[in-house]
ZAMARGU-4260 file (C-alpha; in steps of 0.2 Angstrom, whole numbers, plus 5000, padded with zeros to 4 digits):
<rodrens>
0) 4999/5000/4999 | 5006/5017/4995 | 5010/5030/5010 | 5016/5045/5007 | 5025/5061/5014
5) 5030/5076/5005 | 5044/5089/5004 | 5044/5105/4993 | 5061/5105/4983 | 5065/5117/4968
10) 5046/5120/4964 | 5042/5101/4962 | 5036/5089/4974 | 5047/5073/4980 | 5035/5060/4986
15) 5042/5045/4996 | 5033/5030/4993 | 5033/5012/4999 | 5021/4997/4993 | 5020/4980/5000
20) 5026/4971/4984 | 5043/4979/4986 | 5041/4991/4971 | 5053/5005/4967 | 5054/5022/4976
25) 5045/5035/4964 | 5049/5052/4961 | 5034/5064/4958 | 5045/5079/4951 | 5056/5078/4935
30) 5074/5077/4938 | 5071/5074/4958 | 5075/5058/4966 | 5066/5050/4980 | 5079/5050/4994
35) 5070/5041/5007 | 5072/5055/5020 | 5058/5055/5034 | 5052/5071/5040 | 5049/5073/5059
40) 5038/5087/5060 | 5023/5093/5050 | 5028/5099/5033 | 5020/5116/5027 | 5013/5114/5010
45) 5004/5127/4998 | 4985/5125/5000 | 4984/5123/4982 | 4996/5108/4982 | 4988/5098/4996
50) 4980/5087/4996 | 4975/5086/4977 | 4993/5090/4971 | 5001/5075/4980 | 4987/5064/4975
55) 4990/5069/4956 | 5009/5066/4959 | 5006/5048/4966 | 5002/5042/4949 | 5020/5041/4945
60) 5022/5029/4961 | 5020/5010/4961 | 5005/5001/4964 | 5000/4990/4980 | 5005/4974/4972
65) 5014/4978/4957 | 5020/4993/4946 | 5011/4995/4930 | 5019/4987/4916 | 5022/5000/4902
70) 5016/5000/4889 | 5003/4987/4893 | 4993/4993/4908 | 4981/4982/4918 | 4968/4992/4910
75) 4971/4985/4894 | 4974/4967/4898 | 4957/4958/4893 | 4954/4940/4888 | 4955/4945/4870
80) 4975/4950/4872 | 4986/4942/4860 | 5005/4939/4862 | 5008/4951/4847 | 5003/4965/4860
85) 5016/4960/4872 | 5031/4960/4860 | 5038/4976/4867 | 5038/4970/4884 | 5046/4952/4882
90) 5059/4952/4872 | 5070/4937/4867 | 5088/4936/4872 | 5094/4940/4856 | 5085/4956/4855
95) 5087/4961/4873 | 5106/4961/4871 | 5111/4964/4889 | 5100/4979/4893 | 5098/4975/4911
100) 5111/4988/4918 | 5117/5004/4913 | 5132/4995/4911 | 5133/4976/4905 | 5132/4964/4921
105) 5142/4953/4911 | 5147/4956/4893 | 5150/4941/4883 | 5169/4939/4880 | 5174/4922/4875
110) 5180/4912/4884 | 5169/4914/4899 | 5179/4919/4914 | 5175/4909/4929 | 5174/4923/4942
115) 5160/4932/4933 | 5166/4950/4938 | 5173/4955/4921 | 5181/4970/4927 | 5167/4979/4933
120) 5169/4994/4944 | 5159/4992/4961 | 5146/5005/4964 | 5150/5019/4975 | 5147/5017/4995
125) 5134/5030/4994 | 5123/5021/4981 | 5124/5005/4992 | 5107/5000/5000 | 5106/5005/5019
130) 5092/4991/5024 | 5099/4975/5028 | 5090/4960/5018 | 5090/4942/5026 | 5086/4927/5015
135) 5085/4908/5018 | 5098/4900/5010 | 5093/4882/5005 | 5111/4876/5004 | 5115/4882/5022
140) 5098/4878/5029 | 5096/4895/5037 | 5094/4914/5035 | 5109/4924/5031 | 5112/4942/5028
145) 5112/4946/5009 | 5128/4952/5003 | 5130/4953/4984 | 5147/4948/4977 | 5149/4966/4969
150) 5142/4980/4981 | 5126/4988/4974 | 5123/4975/4960 | 5113/4958/4961 | 5113/4944/4948
155) 5098/4932/4949 | 5094/4917/4939 | 5077/4909/4940 | 5072/4893/4931 | 5058/4896/4919
160) 5045/4885/4912 | 5046/4870/4901 | 5034/4878/4887 | 5023/4863/4882 | 5008/4868/4889
165) 4997/4882/4898 | 5005/4888/4916 | 4996/4881/4931 | 4994/4891/4948 | 5011/4882/4954
170) 5020/4892/4940 | 5011/4908/4946 | 5018/4905/4964 | 5035/4903/4958 | 5036/4918/4947
175) 5026/4930/4958 | 5038/4926/4973 | 5052/4930/4962 | 5044/4945/4956 | 5042/4952/4973
180) 5061/4948/4977 | 5065/4957/4961 | 5055/4972/4965 | 5061/4972/4983 | 5080/4971/4978
185) 5076/4985/4967 | 5067/4995/4980 | 5082/4993/4992 | 5092/5002/4976 | 5101/4986/4970
190) 5104/4986/4951 | 5098/4969/4947 | 5100/4958/4932 | 5087/4945/4932 | 5088/4932/4920
195) 5074/4919/4919 | 5075/4905/4905 | 5063/4896/4894 | 5065/4876/4891 | 5060/4876/4872
200) 5068/4859/4869 | 5063/4844/4881 | 5055/4827/4880 | 5039/4833/4886 | 5038/4847/4872
205) 5043/4834/4859 | 5029/4821/4867 | 5016/4836/4866 | 5020/4841/4848 | 5020/4824/4841
210) 5002/4822/4849 | 4997/4837/4840 | 5007/4834/4824 | 5016/4851/4826 | 5033/4856/4825
215) 5041/4856/4843 | 5050/4873/4841 | 5034/4881/4834 | 5024/4873/4850 | 5036/4879/4862
220) 5036/4897/4855 | 5017/4897/4855 | 5017/4893/4873 | 5031/4905/4877 | 5019/4919/4871
225) 5005/4912/4882 | 5016/4911/4896 | 5020/4930/4893 | 5002/4934/4894 | 4999/4925/4910
230) 5013/4935/4919 | 5006/4952/4912 | 4990/4947/4919 | 4998/4944/4936 | 5008/4960/4935
235) 5026/4952/4935 | 5040/4962/4928 | 5048/4956/4913 | 5066/4949/4918 | 5081/4959/4912
240) 5086/4944/4900 | 5075/4929/4895 | 5086/4916/4886 | 5079/4900/4876 | 5087/4884/4875
245) 5087/4884/4856 | 5096/4901/4855 | 5111/4894/4866 | 5115/4877/4859 | 5134/4883/4856
250) 5136/4888/4873 | 5129/4872/4880 | 5140/4861/4868 | 5156/4872/4874 | 5151/4868/4893
255) 5150/4850/4889 | 5166/4849/4882 | 5174/4858/4898 | 5165/4844/4908 | 5172/4830/4897
260) 5190/4839/4896 | 5190/4840/4916 | 5185/4821/4917 | 5168/4822/4926 | 5159/4815/4909
265) 5159/4800/4898 | 5153/4796/4880 | 5140/4782/4876 | 5136/4779/4857 | 5132/4798/4854
270) 5125/4801/4871 | 5136/4810/4884 | 5133/4807/4903 | 5138/4817/4918 | 5147/4805/4931
275) 5140/4809/4948 | 5153/4798/4956 | 5168/4809/4951 | 5158/4824/4961 | 5159/4819/4979
280) 5149/4835/4984 | 5133/4829/4975 | 5118/4829/4986 | 5124/4844/4997 | 5110/4855/4992
285) 5096/4843/4993 | 5104/4832/5008 | 5102/4816/4999 | 5115/4803/4999 | 5120/4795/4982
290) 5112/4778/4987 | 5095/4786/4991 | 5094/4793/4973 | 5082/4785/4961 | 5084/4785/4942
295) 5069/4789/4932 | 5062/4807/4937 | 5070/4816/4922 | 5085/4806/4925 | 5083/4793/4912
300) 5084/4774/4916 | 5099/4767/4905 | 5107/4751/4909 | 5123/4757/4899 | 5125/4770/4912
305) 5141/4768/4926 | 5128/4774/4939 | 5110/4774/4938 | 5110/4792/4945 | 5122/4797/4930
310) 5111/4811/4921 | 5113/4815/4902 | 5121/4832/4896 | 5118/4828/4878 | 5106/4815/4870
315) 5109/4807/4853 | 5095/4811/4840 | 5081/4799/4837 | 5069/4800/4822 | 5056/4815/4822
320) 5065/4825/4834 | 5074/4841/4833 | 5093/4840/4833 | 5109/4850/4832 | 5126/4845/4826
325) 5139/4842/4839 | 5156/4834/4842 | 5147/4818/4848 | 5135/4817/4834 | 5118/4826/4830
330) 5107/4828/4846 | 5100/4839/4859 | 5104/4845/4876 | 5099/4835/4892 | 5087/4846/4903
335) 5100/4851/4917 | 5114/4857/4907 | 5103/4871/4899 | 5103/4881/4915 | 5121/4880/4920
340) 5126/4886/4902 | 5114/4900/4901 | 5116/4906/4920 | 5135/4906/4916 | 5133/4916/4899
345) 5124/4930/4907 | 5130/4929/4925 | 5146/4920/4925 | 5152/4905/4936 | 5149/4915/4952
350) 5133/4925/4955 | 5122/4929/4969 | 5104/4921/4968 | 5098/4905/4960 | 5079/4903/4962
355) 5065/4891/4958 | 5052/4880/4965 | 5056/4868/4980 | 5053/4853/4968 | 5069/4858/4959
360) 5080/4855/4973 | 5081/4838/4967 | 5087/4833/4954 | 5088/4849/4943 | 5097/4861/4955
365) 5108/4848/4962 | 5113/4843/4945 | 5116/4862/4940 | 5129/4863/4954 | 5138/4847/4949
370) 5140/4852/4930 | 5144/4871/4934 | 5158/4866/4946 | 5163/4852/4935 | 5165/4865/4921
375) 5174/4877/4932 | 5181/4875/4949 | 5177/4892/4954 | 5158/4890/4950 | 5149/4897/4966
380) 5131/4903/4969 | 5129/4912/4985 | 5111/4910/4989 | 5099/4896/4985 | 5081/4902/4986
385) 5066/4891/4984 | 5048/4893/4987 | 5036/4880/4994 | 5023/4868/4986 | 5005/4872/4981
390) 4992/4860/4986 | 4974/4860/4981 | 4961/4856/4994 | 4974/4850/5005 | 4980/4837/4993
395) 4996/4839/4982 | 4992/4847/4965 | 4993/4834/4951 | 4984/4829/4934 | 4982/4812/4940
400) 4971/4818/4954 | 4961/4829/4942 | 4964/4845/4953 | 4976/4854/4941 | 4972/4872/4938
405) 4979/4884/4925 | 4981/4902/4928 | 4970/4906/4914 | 4956/4894/4922 | 4957/4903/4939
410) 4956/4921/4931 | 4940/4916/4922 | 4932/4919/4940 | 4944/4929/4949 | 4954/4945/4946
415) 4972/4943/4943 | 4976/4954/4957 | 4966/4944/4969 | 4976/4929/4964 | 4992/4939/4966
420) 4986/4944/4984 | 4982/4926/4988 | 4999/4920/4983 | 5009/4934/4994 | 4997/4931/5009
425) 5008/4916/5014 | 5026/4917/5016 | 5035/4911/5001 | 5044/4895/5009 | 5028/4889/5017
430) 5016/4877/5007 | 5001/4886/5002 | 4984/4878/5000 | 4974/4884/4985 | 4955/4883/4986
435) 4941/4893/4979 | 4936/4898/4998 | 4954/4905/5001 | 4952/4915/4983 | 4934/4922/4989
440) 4942/4928/5005 | 4957/4936/4994 | 4946/4944/4982 | 4934/4950/4996 | 4950/4958/5005
445) 4956/4965/4989 | 4939/4974/4985 | 4939/4981/5002 | 4956/4988/5000 | 4952/4996/4983
450) 4935/5002/4989 | 4945/5011/5003 | 4956/5019/4990 | 4941/5025/4980 | 4931/5032/4995
455) 4949/5042/4999 | 4949/5049/4982 | 4931/5055/4983 | 4934/5062/5000 | 4949/5072/4993
460) 4940/5079/4979 | 4925/5085/4991 | 4937/5092/5003 | 4950/5103/4993 | 4952/5115/5007
465) 4961/5106/5020 | 4974/5109/5033 | 4990/5116/5026 | 5001/5104/5035 | 5002/5085/5037
470) 4997/5082/5055 | 5010/5073/5066 | 4998/5057/5069 | 4999/5055/5049 | 5018/5057/5048
475) 5019/5044/5062 | 5008/5033/5053 | 5018/5035/5038 | 5035/5032/5048 | 5028/5017/5056
480) 5021/5009/5038 | 5040/5012/5032 | 5047/5003/5047 | 5035/4989/5047 | 5036/4986/5028
485) 5055/4986/5027 | 5058/4975/5043 | 5046/4962/5037 | 5051/4962/5019 | 5069/4962/5024
490) 5067/4946/5035 | 5066/4934/5022 | 5052/4942/5011 | 5038/4941/5025 | 5025/4948/5014
495) 5010/4941/5025 | 5017/4954/5039 | 5020/4968/5026 | 5002/4966/5020 | 4995/4967/5038
500) 5003/4983/5040 | 4993/4993/5028 | 4977/4993/5039 | 4981/5008/5048 | 4988/5018/5032
505) 4973/5014/5022 | 4965/5031/5027 | 4980/5042/5022 | 4981/5034/5005 | 4978/5048/4991
510) 4976/5038/4974 | 4979/5021/4967 | 4980/5018/4948 | 4965/5009/4940 | 4954/5010/4956
515) 4938/5011/4947 | 4941/4998/4934 | 4949/4986/4945 | 4932/4987/4957 | 4921/4985/4942
520) 4931/4969/4936 | 4929/4962/4953 | 4911/4966/4954 | 4909/4957/4935 | 4919/4942/4942
525) 4908/4940/4957 | 4892/4941/4947 | 4900/4928/4935 | 4903/4917/4951 | 4885/4920/4957
530) 4879/4915/4939 | 4868/4930/4939 | 4868/4945/4928 | 4868/4963/4933 | 4852/4966/4927
535) 4844/4952/4936 | 4854/4959/4951 | 4845/4976/4950 | 4829/4968/4947 | 4830/4960/4964
540) 4836/4975/4973 | 4820/4985/4965 | 4810/4970/4971 | 4816/4971/4988 | 4815/4990/4989
545) 4797/4988/4984 | 4794/4974/4997 | 4801/4986/5011 | 4790/5001/5004 | 4775/4990/5006
550) 4781/4984/5023 | 4784/4965/5017 | 4799/4964/5028 | 4799/4944/5027 | 4801/4946/5009
555) 4815/4960/5009 | 4825/4949/5021 | 4823/4933/5010 | 4829/4944/4995 | 4845/4949/5006
560) 4849/4932/5012 | 4846/4925/4994 | 4860/4936/4988 | 4870/4934/5003 | 4870/4915/5000
565) 4878/4918/4982 | 4891/4931/4987 | 4882/4947/4985 | 4881/4960/5000 | 4868/4973/5000
570) 4870/4990/5009 | 4856/5002/5012 | 4858/5021/5014 | 4848/5036/5014 | 4852/5037/4995
575) 4845/5020/4990 | 4854/5002/4991 | 4870/4997/4983 | 4879/4980/4982 | 4896/4974/4983
580) 4904/4956/4982 | 4906/4946/4998 | 4912/4929/5003 | 4897/4917/5000 | 4888/4912/5015
585) 4892/4894/5013 | 4911/4897/5012 | 4909/4908/5028 | 4900/4894/5038 | 4913/4882/5033
590) 4927/4893/5037 | 4920/4896/5055 | 4917/4877/5057 | 4935/4874/5051
</rodrens>
């Protein structure tokens, strides 16, 4: 939630803003920069500038859950949006060309140096973040103070989707989690290079393409576009670089050569396998012992392998599959090698954060560590960050249980920000149980927040002549929000506490972008869930008004209860009766029993 304080500087307003998603501090005046100072006494402002001038200035600030994705705003994201509309937002790696920093995080010299520093000049002490951030490191199994390798700069790699189908709510949790981390690092004034890949060459992609009689690369490209649409709905910022496997075959081949030359892999009739016995540290991230490992789970069963846990770096070509030429014959990369090759290409062998879902700890991330260290002995990733699992009605989400929901299916009935609110309402490392009841509650809370914002906006316009100063209690509320927000977010991204801290500041919010539209969209989704049209609802309200006028109070109460049961609440006032979405009575009763 945005809270503000203001200071007049050189004819412009500098607005200090914080939001619970970790968005950037924003400046209202051209050429001025939010410095983060906190006024300790009421600030006198010209009557014409307060409060409406500050309200208008806040349009440059970030939203509660996310910043607007320019040039496509939430207002333009409808069901009819096409991938073509997003071309300026999500560019392929070849087109982006290291645009993440004012200077490249890692220029692409050949060969790739192991240290990843590339002679960069450290950021000055004045630009370093003042707030200390603690992150849970899966490798060390404890929270640790975050200290990037290069002061003021962060390199972060997050494993992307295998593009063979629409993304599900498990994917939504991963990428909302790391969008929050990305935003908060930027909020702390870090210069962040965020790399998130696409797996567009894989067994699952080939299998789906064969089912549909479609070219595998065309199919994966289509689902990459669909993923971009989902991420835009969820207001996840585009990563700095978004590489695809098919564009990095040469880098993958070069890394496999290094691994072979260093004695960590072996060749078998056109295939290349990593030898886990040659890497004694194998299993450190997951805590698993070699004898506990099972072959099969994206580690192909092959009786020719020296150890059943050995995994493919290169797979020889088979009929009907895409392939590339290599020193070992035509073929394609194994699944695990791609992330090692692409992360080192853009961030070097030593970088700050590697993230993904908890399901990737083994075998994917364990194999990444082995490969990268085998290719370069100095390979090191400082912080391994993983988000928890998603369950559905207390059961593990899976296709076999038929409780598998795509993001697109969820957004048929719920606003995208309601889904995002639900996801950040639980700490990212904790398991999260998905249910329609939880989405109802999240949607209801979201409606309340935006209704409060709208009420604030209307009140400000009705009372343009207010005090010329910010009262001390308002400043104290602002300071407390800053403190609560940063202390909770800096404690391993404790988003539930950050969200809880916005209750008091709601009354001093000036404006939030797209308030009216979001309210309308929430109402439309509520009507769809209730399976009633707005005309039918208005007829019910008119019938109830007539019943009350005729003193038929039993019928009036019946209509109110009937609508409440399907998630529609009626509010009576001297001006008439209005309605708003609410939690359906059956859900509320079930929650109270639980």
